[in-house]
Structures are given as C-alpha cells and as structure tokens.
VMD Tcl script that draws the C-alpha trace (Angstrom):
set ca {
  {-2.73 -6.00 -18.18}
  {-4.39 -6.48 -14.78}
  {-5.77 -3.50 -12.91}
  {-3.84 -2.08 -9.98}
  {-5.22 -0.10 -7.05}
  {-3.50 2.49 -4.90}
  {-4.64 4.48 -1.87}
  {-3.22 8.00 -1.95}
  {-2.99 10.69 0.75}
  {-1.99 14.17 -0.39}
  {-0.91 16.79 2.16}
  {-0.24 20.49 1.88}
  {-2.62 23.22 0.75}
  {-5.04 20.79 -0.90}
  {-8.45 21.76 0.48}
  {-10.38 24.80 -0.70}
  {-8.45 24.85 -3.99}
  {-10.74 22.61 -6.11}
  {-8.37 19.64 -5.64}
  {-11.17 17.04 -5.59}
  {-12.97 18.33 -8.69}
  {-9.65 18.70 -10.49}
  {-8.67 15.14 -9.50}
  {-11.98 13.78 -10.79}
  {-11.42 15.56 -14.12}
  {-7.85 14.25 -14.37}
  {-8.96 10.70 -13.48}
  {-11.65 10.76 -16.16}
  {-9.14 12.10 -18.67}
  {-6.67 9.21 -18.13}
  {-9.29 6.50 -17.48}
  {-8.75 5.85 -13.76}
  {-11.64 4.71 -11.53}
  {-12.24 5.21 -7.80}
  {-12.90 8.20 -5.56}
  {-11.38 11.27 -3.88}
  {-12.40 12.96 -0.60}
  {-11.32 15.57 1.94}
  {-10.13 14.38 5.35}
  {-10.54 16.14 8.71}
  {-6.77 16.62 9.04}
  {-6.68 18.87 5.95}
  {-5.37 16.20 3.59}
  {-7.04 14.69 0.55}
  {-7.39 10.91 0.21}
  {-8.05 8.99 -3.00}
  {-8.55 5.41 -4.13}
  {-7.26 4.96 -7.67}
  {-7.62 1.86 -9.79}
  {-7.13 0.90 -13.39}
  {-4.38 0.26 -15.89}
  {-0.97 0.61 -14.14}
  {0.28 3.22 -16.62}
  {-2.90 5.32 -16.21}
  {-2.75 5.14 -12.39}
  {0.92 6.17 -12.46}
  {0.10 9.03 -14.83}
  {-2.61 10.30 -12.49}
  {-0.28 10.07 -9.48}
  {2.26 12.22 -11.33}
  {-0.46 14.80 -11.98}
  {-1.47 14.69 -8.30}
  {2.12 15.53 -7.31}
  {1.57 18.94 -8.94}
  {-2.14 19.42 -8.26}
  {-4.34 22.20 -9.60}
  {-2.91 25.73 -9.94}
  {-3.97 27.00 -6.48}
  {-2.75 23.89 -4.60}
  {0.58 23.49 -2.83}
  {1.29 19.76 -2.60}
  {3.81 18.93 0.13}
  {3.75 15.14 0.17}
  {2.01 12.14 -1.33}
  {1.75 8.81 0.48}
  {1.05 5.82 -1.76}
  {-0.09 2.34 -0.67}
  {-0.92 -0.64 -2.84}
  {-4.42 -1.96 -2.09}
  {-6.80 -4.47 -3.64}
  {-8.95 -3.32 -6.57}
  {-12.62 -2.94 -5.62}
  {-14.10 -2.93 -9.12}
  {-15.27 0.68 -9.43}
  {-17.13 1.70 -12.59}
  {-16.48 5.46 -12.44}
  {-14.60 8.11 -10.46}
  {-16.49 10.00 -7.74}
  {-15.96 12.87 -5.35}
  {-16.86 11.09 -2.10}
  {-18.21 12.59 1.12}
  {-15.60 14.20 3.32}
  {-14.49 12.40 6.47}
}
mol new
graphics top color blue
foreach p $ca { graphics top sphere $p radius 0.5 }
foreach p [lrange $ca 0 end-1] q [lrange $ca 1 end] { graphics top cylinder $p $q radius 0.2 }
display resetview
C-alpha cells in the first residue's frame, strides 16, 4: 500500500511533559517516519508518514499522549510524503 503523510498539530498541555520524546518512541514502535517539534504557541507539530494503518495508529496514540500530557485537540491535514528515512525530534519553532 502507498505511503500517506499527515501534518498534525496537538494542543493542550503538551510541552514540558516529554511529548516529543514519547512521540518519537511511539513512531519508532509502529514504524512511522517524519518529525515532531514544539511550536512557539505551546502546541506540538508533527509530520507523520508511512503505512496508512501505522499512521492512524500513531494518531490514536497522540490523542492520549504521554501520562503527564493533557491533549485538548488534534488538527490533522493530509500532505505529500517527503520520503523520510527515520523519525526525529526537530528543532523548536
């Protein structure tokens, strides 16, 4: 099946709670590629790409977040795959 890519923005208490490191671990566990980073507005943004079922599985995990997080909302946009080879914690905006 062809890879899909989604840009995600997660709002709530998502910074200072190990959300990025947790997301990287979860992405590696399900086989999703891309990146995650903190944004100036207090949200976390991620680019996810891979098998559609794996991307959907990661998004479901992001809806809950790590134990200390309080996810309020997730925005999801379909984007073009960029051909990542791993999942990184990117520099904050």
